[in-house]
mmCIF file of the N, C-alpha and C atoms, coordinates in Angstrom:
data_MODEL
# 
_entry.id   MODEL 
# 
loop_
_atom_site.group_PDB 
_atom_site.id 
_atom_site.type_symbol 
_atom_site.label_atom_id 
_atom_site.label_alt_id 
_atom_site.label_comp_id 
_atom_site.label_asym_id 
_atom_site.label_entity_id 
_atom_site.label_seq_id 
_atom_site.pdbx_PDB_ins_code 
_atom_site.Cartn_x 
_atom_site.Cartn_y 
_atom_site.Cartn_z 
_atom_site.occupancy 
_atom_site.B_iso_or_equiv 
_atom_site.pdbx_formal_charge 
_atom_site.auth_seq_id 
_atom_site.auth_comp_id 
_atom_site.auth_asym_id 
_atom_site.auth_atom_id 
_atom_site.pdbx_PDB_model_num 
ATOM 1   N N  . UNK A 1 1  ? 139.565 -48.678 -79.003 1.00 0.00 ? 1  UNK A N  1 
ATOM 2   C CA . UNK A 1 1  ? 140.442 -49.718 -78.488 1.00 0.00 ? 1  UNK A CA 1 
ATOM 3   C C  . UNK A 1 1  ? 140.566 -49.587 -76.977 1.00 0.00 ? 1  UNK A C  1 
ATOM 4   N N  . UNK A 1 2  ? 140.681 -50.719 -76.333 1.00 0.00 ? 2  UNK A N  1 
ATOM 5   C CA . UNK A 1 2  ? 140.872 -50.677 -74.887 1.00 0.00 ? 2  UNK A CA 1 
ATOM 6   C C  . UNK A 1 2  ? 142.361 -50.701 -74.570 1.00 0.00 ? 2  UNK A C  1 
ATOM 7   N N  . UNK A 1 3  ? 142.692 -50.071 -73.455 1.00 0.00 ? 3  UNK A N  1 
ATOM 8   C CA . UNK A 1 3  ? 144.084 -50.035 -73.019 1.00 0.00 ? 3  UNK A CA 1 
ATOM 9   C C  . UNK A 1 3  ? 144.449 -51.369 -72.386 1.00 0.00 ? 3  UNK A C  1 
ATOM 10  N N  . UNK A 1 4  ? 145.651 -51.855 -72.628 1.00 0.00 ? 4  UNK A N  1 
ATOM 11  C CA . UNK A 1 4  ? 146.059 -53.083 -71.945 1.00 0.00 ? 4  UNK A CA 1 
ATOM 12  C C  . UNK A 1 4  ? 146.208 -52.786 -70.449 1.00 0.00 ? 4  UNK A C  1 
ATOM 13  N N  . UNK A 1 5  ? 145.977 -53.783 -69.607 1.00 0.00 ? 5  UNK A N  1 
ATOM 14  C CA . UNK A 1 5  ? 146.102 -53.529 -68.172 1.00 0.00 ? 5  UNK A CA 1 
ATOM 15  C C  . UNK A 1 5  ? 147.537 -53.126 -67.820 1.00 0.00 ? 5  UNK A C  1 
ATOM 16  N N  . UNK A 1 6  ? 147.655 -52.172 -66.930 1.00 0.00 ? 6  UNK A N  1 
ATOM 17  C CA . UNK A 1 6  ? 148.997 -51.731 -66.550 1.00 0.00 ? 6  UNK A CA 1 
ATOM 18  C C  . UNK A 1 6  ? 149.597 -52.731 -65.566 1.00 0.00 ? 6  UNK A C  1 
ATOM 19  N N  . UNK A 1 7  ? 150.891 -52.893 -65.657 1.00 0.00 ? 7  UNK A N  1 
ATOM 20  C CA . UNK A 1 7  ? 151.585 -53.813 -64.763 1.00 0.00 ? 7  UNK A CA 1 
ATOM 21  C C  . UNK A 1 7  ? 151.930 -53.089 -63.474 1.00 0.00 ? 7  UNK A C  1 
ATOM 22  N N  . UNK A 1 8  ? 151.777 -53.767 -62.356 1.00 0.00 ? 8  UNK A N  1 
ATOM 23  C CA . UNK A 1 8  ? 152.185 -53.131 -61.101 1.00 0.00 ? 8  UNK A CA 1 
ATOM 24  C C  . UNK A 1 8  ? 153.707 -53.004 -61.070 1.00 0.00 ? 8  UNK A C  1 
ATOM 25  N N  . UNK A 1 9  ? 154.223 -52.047 -60.315 1.00 0.00 ? 9  UNK A N  1 
ATOM 26  C CA . UNK A 1 9  ? 155.681 -51.916 -60.249 1.00 0.00 ? 9  UNK A CA 1 
ATOM 27  C C  . UNK A 1 9  ? 156.296 -53.175 -59.643 1.00 0.00 ? 9  UNK A C  1 
ATOM 28  N N  . UNK A 1 10 ? 157.491 -53.489 -60.084 1.00 0.00 ? 10 UNK A N  1 
ATOM 29  C CA . UNK A 1 10 ? 158.179 -54.683 -59.595 1.00 0.00 ? 10 UNK A CA 1 
ATOM 30  C C  . UNK A 1 10 ? 158.462 -54.558 -58.104 1.00 0.00 ? 10 UNK A C  1 
ATOM 31  N N  . UNK A 1 11 ? 158.342 -55.660 -57.408 1.00 0.00 ? 11 UNK A N  1 
ATOM 32  C CA . UNK A 1 11 ? 158.647 -55.676 -55.980 1.00 0.00 ? 11 UNK A CA 1 
ATOM 33  C C  . UNK A 1 11 ? 160.156 -55.656 -55.784 1.00 0.00 ? 11 UNK A C  1 
ATOM 34  N N  . UNK A 1 12 ? 160.596 -55.052 -54.713 1.00 0.00 ? 12 UNK A N  1 
ATOM 35  C CA . UNK A 1 12 ? 162.021 -54.902 -54.427 1.00 0.00 ? 12 UNK A CA 1 
ATOM 36  C C  . UNK A 1 12 ? 162.470 -55.934 -53.395 1.00 0.00 ? 12 UNK A C  1 
ATOM 37  N N  . UNK A 1 13 ? 163.698 -56.385 -53.526 1.00 0.00 ? 13 UNK A N  1 
ATOM 38  C CA . UNK A 1 13 ? 164.282 -57.263 -52.524 1.00 0.00 ? 13 UNK A CA 1 
ATOM 39  C C  . UNK A 1 13 ? 164.951 -56.412 -51.446 1.00 0.00 ? 13 UNK A C  1 
ATOM 40  N N  . UNK A 1 14 ? 165.317 -57.044 -50.351 1.00 0.00 ? 14 UNK A N  1 
ATOM 41  C CA . UNK A 1 14 ? 166.021 -56.323 -49.286 1.00 0.00 ? 14 UNK A CA 1 
ATOM 42  C C  . UNK A 1 14 ? 167.339 -55.747 -49.809 1.00 0.00 ? 14 UNK A C  1 
ATOM 43  N N  . UNK A 1 15 ? 168.143 -56.521 -50.559 1.00 0.00 ? 15 UNK A N  1 
ATOM 44  C CA . UNK A 1 15 ? 169.371 -55.919 -51.115 1.00 0.00 ? 15 UNK A CA 1 
ATOM 45  C C  . UNK A 1 15 ? 169.093 -54.753 -52.067 1.00 0.00 ? 15 UNK A C  1 
ATOM 46  N N  . UNK A 1 16 ? 167.988 -54.821 -52.827 1.00 0.00 ? 16 UNK A N  1 
ATOM 47  C CA . UNK A 1 16 ? 167.621 -53.699 -53.716 1.00 0.00 ? 16 UNK A CA 1 
ATOM 48  C C  . UNK A 1 16 ? 167.415 -52.421 -52.901 1.00 0.00 ? 16 UNK A C  1 
ATOM 49  N N  . UNK A 1 17 ? 166.667 -52.546 -51.810 1.00 0.00 ? 17 UNK A N  1 
ATOM 50  C CA . UNK A 1 17 ? 166.377 -51.384 -50.960 1.00 0.00 ? 17 UNK A CA 1 
ATOM 51  C C  . UNK A 1 17 ? 167.664 -50.868 -50.328 1.00 0.00 ? 17 UNK A C  1 
ATOM 52  N N  . UNK A 1 18 ? 168.501 -51.776 -49.841 1.00 0.00 ? 18 UNK A N  1 
ATOM 53  C CA . UNK A 1 18 ? 169.771 -51.371 -49.229 1.00 0.00 ? 18 UNK A CA 1 
ATOM 54  C C  . UNK A 1 18 ? 170.636 -50.608 -50.228 1.00 0.00 ? 18 UNK A C  1 
ATOM 55  N N  . UNK A 1 19 ? 170.700 -51.092 -51.461 1.00 0.00 ? 19 UNK A N  1 
ATOM 56  C CA . UNK A 1 19 ? 171.492 -50.410 -52.496 1.00 0.00 ? 19 UNK A CA 1 
ATOM 57  C C  . UNK A 1 19 ? 170.918 -49.035 -52.813 1.00 0.00 ? 19 UNK A C  1 
ATOM 58  N N  . UNK A 1 20 ? 169.612 -48.949 -52.967 1.00 0.00 ? 20 UNK A N  1 
ATOM 59  C CA . UNK A 1 20 ? 168.977 -47.660 -53.292 1.00 0.00 ? 20 UNK A CA 1 
ATOM 60  C C  . UNK A 1 20 ? 169.214 -46.621 -52.210 1.00 0.00 ? 20 UNK A C  1 
ATOM 61  N N  . UNK A 1 21 ? 169.165 -47.044 -50.950 1.00 0.00 ? 21 UNK A N  1 
ATOM 62  C CA . UNK A 1 21 ? 169.283 -46.090 -49.842 1.00 0.00 ? 21 UNK A CA 1 
ATOM 63  C C  . UNK A 1 21 ? 170.711 -45.989 -49.303 1.00 0.00 ? 21 UNK A C  1 
ATOM 64  N N  . UNK A 1 22 ? 171.596 -46.774 -49.856 1.00 0.00 ? 22 UNK A N  1 
ATOM 65  C CA . UNK A 1 22 ? 172.999 -46.800 -49.442 1.00 0.00 ? 22 UNK A CA 1 
ATOM 66  C C  . UNK A 1 22 ? 173.130 -47.064 -47.948 1.00 0.00 ? 22 UNK A C  1 
ATOM 67  N N  . UNK A 1 23 ? 172.439 -48.113 -47.503 1.00 0.00 ? 23 UNK A N  1 
ATOM 68  C CA . UNK A 1 23 ? 172.543 -48.589 -46.124 1.00 0.00 ? 23 UNK A CA 1 
ATOM 69  C C  . UNK A 1 23 ? 172.815 -50.086 -46.186 1.00 0.00 ? 23 UNK A C  1 
ATOM 70  N N  . UNK A 1 24 ? 173.103 -50.671 -45.037 1.00 0.00 ? 24 UNK A N  1 
ATOM 71  C CA . UNK A 1 24 ? 173.384 -52.100 -45.020 1.00 0.00 ? 24 UNK A CA 1 
ATOM 72  C C  . UNK A 1 24 ? 172.090 -52.912 -45.058 1.00 0.00 ? 24 UNK A C  1 
ATOM 73  N N  . UNK A 1 25 ? 172.226 -54.164 -45.440 1.00 0.00 ? 25 UNK A N  1 
ATOM 74  C CA . UNK A 1 25 ? 171.093 -55.077 -45.442 1.00 0.00 ? 25 UNK A CA 1 
ATOM 75  C C  . UNK A 1 25 ? 170.563 -55.241 -44.014 1.00 0.00 ? 25 UNK A C  1 
ATOM 76  N N  . UNK A 1 26 ? 171.461 -55.257 -43.038 1.00 0.00 ? 26 UNK A N  1 
ATOM 77  C CA . UNK A 1 26 ? 171.046 -55.361 -41.629 1.00 0.00 ? 26 UNK A CA 1 
ATOM 78  C C  . UNK A 1 26 ? 170.129 -54.205 -41.232 1.00 0.00 ? 26 UNK A C  1 
ATOM 79  N N  . UNK A 1 27 ? 170.444 -53.019 -41.702 1.00 0.00 ? 27 UNK A N  1 
ATOM 80  C CA . UNK A 1 27 ? 169.625 -51.847 -41.387 1.00 0.00 ? 27 UNK A CA 1 
ATOM 81  C C  . UNK A 1 27 ? 168.218 -52.015 -41.958 1.00 0.00 ? 27 UNK A C  1 
ATOM 82  N N  . UNK A 1 28 ? 168.123 -52.471 -43.201 1.00 0.00 ? 28 UNK A N  1 
ATOM 83  C CA . UNK A 1 28 ? 166.814 -52.683 -43.822 1.00 0.00 ? 28 UNK A CA 1 
ATOM 84  C C  . UNK A 1 28 ? 166.043 -53.735 -43.031 1.00 0.00 ? 28 UNK A C  1 
ATOM 85  N N  . UNK A 1 29 ? 166.707 -54.805 -42.629 1.00 0.00 ? 29 UNK A N  1 
ATOM 86  C CA . UNK A 1 29 ? 166.044 -55.850 -41.837 1.00 0.00 ? 29 UNK A CA 1 
ATOM 87  C C  . UNK A 1 29 ? 165.548 -55.296 -40.503 1.00 0.00 ? 29 UNK A C  1 
ATOM 88  N N  . UNK A 1 30 ? 166.310 -54.409 -39.885 1.00 0.00 ? 30 UNK A N  1 
ATOM 89  C CA . UNK A 1 30 ? 165.875 -53.792 -38.620 1.00 0.00 ? 30 UNK A CA 1 
ATOM 90  C C  . UNK A 1 30 ? 164.607 -52.975 -38.822 1.00 0.00 ? 30 UNK A C  1 
ATOM 91  N N  . UNK A 1 31 ? 164.541 -52.223 -39.923 1.00 0.00 ? 31 UNK A N  1 
ATOM 92  C CA . UNK A 1 31 ? 163.342 -51.436 -40.225 1.00 0.00 ? 31 UNK A CA 1 
ATOM 93  C C  . UNK A 1 31 ? 162.128 -52.349 -40.407 1.00 0.00 ? 31 UNK A C  1 
ATOM 94  N N  . UNK A 1 32 ? 162.361 -53.508 -41.040 1.00 0.00 ? 32 UNK A N  1 
ATOM 95  C CA . UNK A 1 32 ? 161.267 -54.460 -41.256 1.00 0.00 ? 32 UNK A CA 1 
ATOM 96  C C  . UNK A 1 32 ? 160.802 -55.059 -39.929 1.00 0.00 ? 32 UNK A C  1 
ATOM 97  N N  . UNK A 1 33 ? 161.746 -55.509 -39.114 1.00 0.00 ? 33 UNK A N  1 
ATOM 98  C CA . UNK A 1 33 ? 161.399 -56.127 -37.822 1.00 0.00 ? 33 UNK A CA 1 
ATOM 99  C C  . UNK A 1 33 ? 160.690 -55.136 -36.910 1.00 0.00 ? 33 UNK A C  1 
ATOM 100 N N  . UNK A 1 34 ? 161.101 -53.871 -36.945 1.00 0.00 ? 34 UNK A N  1 
ATOM 101 C CA . UNK A 1 34 ? 160.474 -52.855 -36.094 1.00 0.00 ? 34 UNK A CA 1 
ATOM 102 C C  . UNK A 1 34 ? 159.081 -52.458 -36.595 1.00 0.00 ? 34 UNK A C  1 
ATOM 103 N N  . UNK A 1 35 ? 158.749 -52.862 -37.824 1.00 0.00 ? 35 UNK A N  1 
ATOM 104 C CA . UNK A 1 35 ? 157.444 -52.528 -38.386 1.00 0.00 ? 35 UNK A CA 1 
ATOM 105 C C  . UNK A 1 35 ? 157.419 -51.203 -39.125 1.00 0.00 ? 35 UNK A C  1 
ATOM 106 N N  . UNK A 1 36 ? 158.561 -50.536 -39.213 1.00 0.00 ? 36 UNK A N  1 
ATOM 107 C CA . UNK A 1 36 ? 158.626 -49.247 -39.903 1.00 0.00 ? 36 UNK A CA 1 
ATOM 108 C C  . UNK A 1 36 ? 158.504 -49.391 -41.428 1.00 0.00 ? 36 UNK A C  1 
ATOM 109 N N  . UNK A 1 37 ? 159.013 -50.492 -41.962 1.00 0.00 ? 37 UNK A N  1 
ATOM 110 C CA . UNK A 1 37 ? 158.987 -50.725 -43.411 1.00 0.00 ? 37 UNK A CA 1 
ATOM 111 C C  . UNK A 1 37 ? 158.124 -51.956 -43.687 1.00 0.00 ? 37 UNK A C  1 
ATOM 112 N N  . UNK A 1 38 ? 156.924 -51.755 -44.263 1.00 0.00 ? 38 UNK A N  1 
ATOM 113 C CA . UNK A 1 38 ? 156.030 -52.885 -44.553 1.00 0.00 ? 38 UNK A CA 1 
ATOM 114 C C  . UNK A 1 38 ? 156.609 -53.789 -45.643 1.00 0.00 ? 38 UNK A C  1 
ATOM 115 N N  . UNK A 1 39 ? 156.278 -55.061 -45.569 1.00 0.00 ? 39 UNK A N  1 
ATOM 116 C CA . UNK A 1 39 ? 156.755 -56.030 -46.549 1.00 0.00 ? 39 UNK A CA 1 
ATOM 117 C C  . UNK A 1 39 ? 155.603 -56.878 -47.070 1.00 0.00 ? 39 UNK A C  1 
ATOM 118 N N  . UNK A 1 40 ? 155.914 -57.580 -48.143 1.00 0.00 ? 40 UNK A N  1 
ATOM 119 C CA . UNK A 1 40 ? 155.006 -58.572 -48.717 1.00 0.00 ? 40 UNK A CA 1 
ATOM 120 C C  . UNK A 1 40 ? 155.760 -59.889 -48.680 1.00 0.00 ? 40 UNK A C  1 
ATOM 121 N N  . UNK A 1 41 ? 155.099 -60.936 -48.215 1.00 0.00 ? 41 UNK A N  1 
ATOM 122 C CA . UNK A 1 41 ? 155.733 -62.256 -48.206 1.00 0.00 ? 41 UNK A CA 1 
ATOM 123 C C  . UNK A 1 41 ? 155.213 -63.085 -49.366 1.00 0.00 ? 41 UNK A C  1 
ATOM 124 N N  . UNK A 1 42 ? 156.132 -63.663 -50.109 1.00 0.00 ? 42 UNK A N  1 
ATOM 125 C CA . UNK A 1 42 ? 155.802 -64.587 -51.189 1.00 0.00 ? 42 UNK A CA 1 
ATOM 126 C C  . UNK A 1 42 ? 156.450 -65.920 -50.820 1.00 0.00 ? 42 UNK A C  1 
ATOM 127 N N  . UNK A 1 43 ? 155.697 -66.744 -50.117 1.00 0.00 ? 43 UNK A N  1 
ATOM 128 C CA . UNK A 1 43 ? 156.293 -67.965 -49.577 1.00 0.00 ? 43 UNK A CA 1 
ATOM 129 C C  . UNK A 1 43 ? 157.275 -67.571 -48.502 1.00 0.00 ? 43 UNK A C  1 
ATOM 130 N N  . UNK A 1 44 ? 158.528 -67.941 -48.669 1.00 0.00 ? 44 UNK A N  1 
ATOM 131 C CA . UNK A 1 44 ? 159.561 -67.584 -47.694 1.00 0.00 ? 44 UNK A CA 1 
ATOM 132 C C  . UNK A 1 44 ? 160.314 -66.315 -48.077 1.00 0.00 ? 44 UNK A C  1 
ATOM 133 N N  . UNK A 1 45 ? 159.982 -65.765 -49.224 1.00 0.00 ? 45 UNK A N  1 
ATOM 134 C CA . UNK A 1 45 ? 160.674 -64.573 -49.706 1.00 0.00 ? 45 UNK A CA 1 
ATOM 135 C C  . UNK A 1 45 ? 160.007 -63.307 -49.185 1.00 0.00 ? 45 UNK A C  1 
ATOM 136 N N  . UNK A 1 46 ? 160.835 -62.316 -48.892 1.00 0.00 ? 46 UNK A N  1 
ATOM 137 C CA . UNK A 1 46 ? 160.337 -61.016 -48.433 1.00 0.00 ? 46 UNK A CA 1 
ATOM 138 C C  . UNK A 1 46 ? 160.584 -60.003 -49.543 1.00 0.00 ? 46 UNK A C  1 
ATOM 139 N N  . UNK A 1 47 ? 159.544 -59.237 -49.862 1.00 0.00 ? 47 UNK A N  1 
ATOM 140 C CA . UNK A 1 47 ? 159.656 -58.196 -50.885 1.00 0.00 ? 47 UNK A CA 1 
ATOM 141 C C  . UNK A 1 47 ? 159.052 -56.905 -50.353 1.00 0.00 ? 47 UNK A C  1 
ATOM 142 N N  . UNK A 1 48 ? 159.506 -55.797 -50.905 1.00 0.00 ? 48 UNK A N  1 
ATOM 143 C CA . UNK A 1 48 ? 159.014 -54.474 -50.504 1.00 0.00 ? 48 UNK A CA 1 
ATOM 144 C C  . UNK A 1 48 ? 158.374 -53.830 -51.731 1.00 0.00 ? 48 UNK A C  1 
ATOM 145 N N  . UNK A 1 49 ? 157.171 -53.297 -51.547 1.00 0.00 ? 49 UNK A N  1 
ATOM 146 C CA . UNK A 1 49 ? 156.508 -52.590 -52.638 1.00 0.00 ? 49 UNK A CA 1 
ATOM 147 C C  . UNK A 1 49 ? 157.121 -51.194 -52.758 1.00 0.00 ? 49 UNK A C  1 
ATOM 148 N N  . UNK A 1 50 ? 157.391 -50.738 -53.984 1.00 0.00 ? 50 UNK A N  1 
ATOM 149 C CA . UNK A 1 50 ? 157.972 -49.403 -54.158 1.00 0.00 ? 50 UNK A CA 1 
ATOM 150 C C  . UNK A 1 50 ? 157.157 -48.302 -53.485 1.00 0.00 ? 50 UNK A C  1 
ATOM 151 N N  . UNK A 1 51 ? 155.822 -48.406 -53.509 1.00 0.00 ? 51 UNK A N  1 
ATOM 152 C CA . UNK A 1 51 ? 154.999 -47.368 -52.871 1.00 0.00 ? 51 UNK A CA 1 
ATOM 153 C C  . UNK A 1 51 ? 155.213 -47.365 -51.353 1.00 0.00 ? 51 UNK A C  1 
ATOM 154 N N  . UNK A 1 52 ? 155.425 -48.539 -50.753 1.00 0.00 ? 52 UNK A N  1 
ATOM 155 C CA . UNK A 1 52 ? 155.690 -48.603 -49.312 1.00 0.00 ? 52 UNK A CA 1 
ATOM 156 C C  . UNK A 1 52 ? 157.046 -47.986 -48.983 1.00 0.00 ? 52 UNK A C  1 
ATOM 157 N N  . UNK A 1 53 ? 158.025 -48.186 -49.866 1.00 0.00 ? 53 UNK A N  1 
ATOM 158 C CA . UNK A 1 53 ? 159.340 -47.575 -49.655 1.00 0.00 ? 53 UNK A CA 1 
ATOM 159 C C  . UNK A 1 53 ? 159.226 -46.053 -49.738 1.00 0.00 ? 53 UNK A C  1 
ATOM 160 N N  . UNK A 1 54 ? 158.453 -45.548 -50.703 1.00 0.00 ? 54 UNK A N  1 
ATOM 161 C CA . UNK A 1 54 ? 158.250 -44.095 -50.826 1.00 0.00 ? 54 UNK A CA 1 
ATOM 162 C C  . UNK A 1 54 ? 157.617 -43.521 -49.571 1.00 0.00 ? 54 UNK A C  1 
ATOM 163 N N  . UNK A 1 55 ? 156.595 -44.206 -49.058 1.00 0.00 ? 55 UNK A N  1 
ATOM 164 C CA . UNK A 1 55 ? 155.925 -43.747 -47.837 1.00 0.00 ? 55 UNK A CA 1 
ATOM 165 C C  . UNK A 1 55 ? 156.899 -43.770 -46.665 1.00 0.00 ? 55 UNK A C  1 
ATOM 166 N N  . UNK A 1 56 ? 157.678 -44.815 -46.562 1.00 0.00 ? 56 UNK A N  1 
ATOM 167 C CA . UNK A 1 56 ? 158.670 -44.938 -45.484 1.00 0.00 ? 56 UNK A CA 1 
ATOM 168 C C  . UNK A 1 56 ? 159.673 -43.780 -45.526 1.00 0.00 ? 56 UNK A C  1 
ATOM 169 N N  . UNK A 1 57 ? 160.072 -43.386 -46.716 1.00 0.00 ? 57 UNK A N  1 
ATOM 170 C CA . UNK A 1 57 ? 161.080 -42.328 -46.855 1.00 0.00 ? 57 UNK A CA 1 
ATOM 171 C C  . UNK A 1 57 ? 160.526 -40.942 -46.518 1.00 0.00 ? 57 UNK A C  1 
ATOM 172 N N  . UNK A 1 58 ? 159.213 -40.788 -46.548 1.00 0.00 ? 58 UNK A N  1 
ATOM 173 C CA . UNK A 1 58 ? 158.605 -39.490 -46.208 1.00 0.00 ? 58 UNK A CA 1 
ATOM 174 C C  . UNK A 1 58 ? 158.497 -39.399 -44.739 1.00 0.00 ? 58 UNK A C  1 
# 
């Protein structure tokens, strides 16, 4: 039998990241604008990949 394809981890919103790191939404936005925290754009929405957040935290 073949394995079903694995699903990629869910993308995080800016409020999700702020809650996880216990910082303000403004702080997360500053990290994004400065280029420190990479994002993915889906139309007008901004999302953060969990792997990018892990790299940022290291």
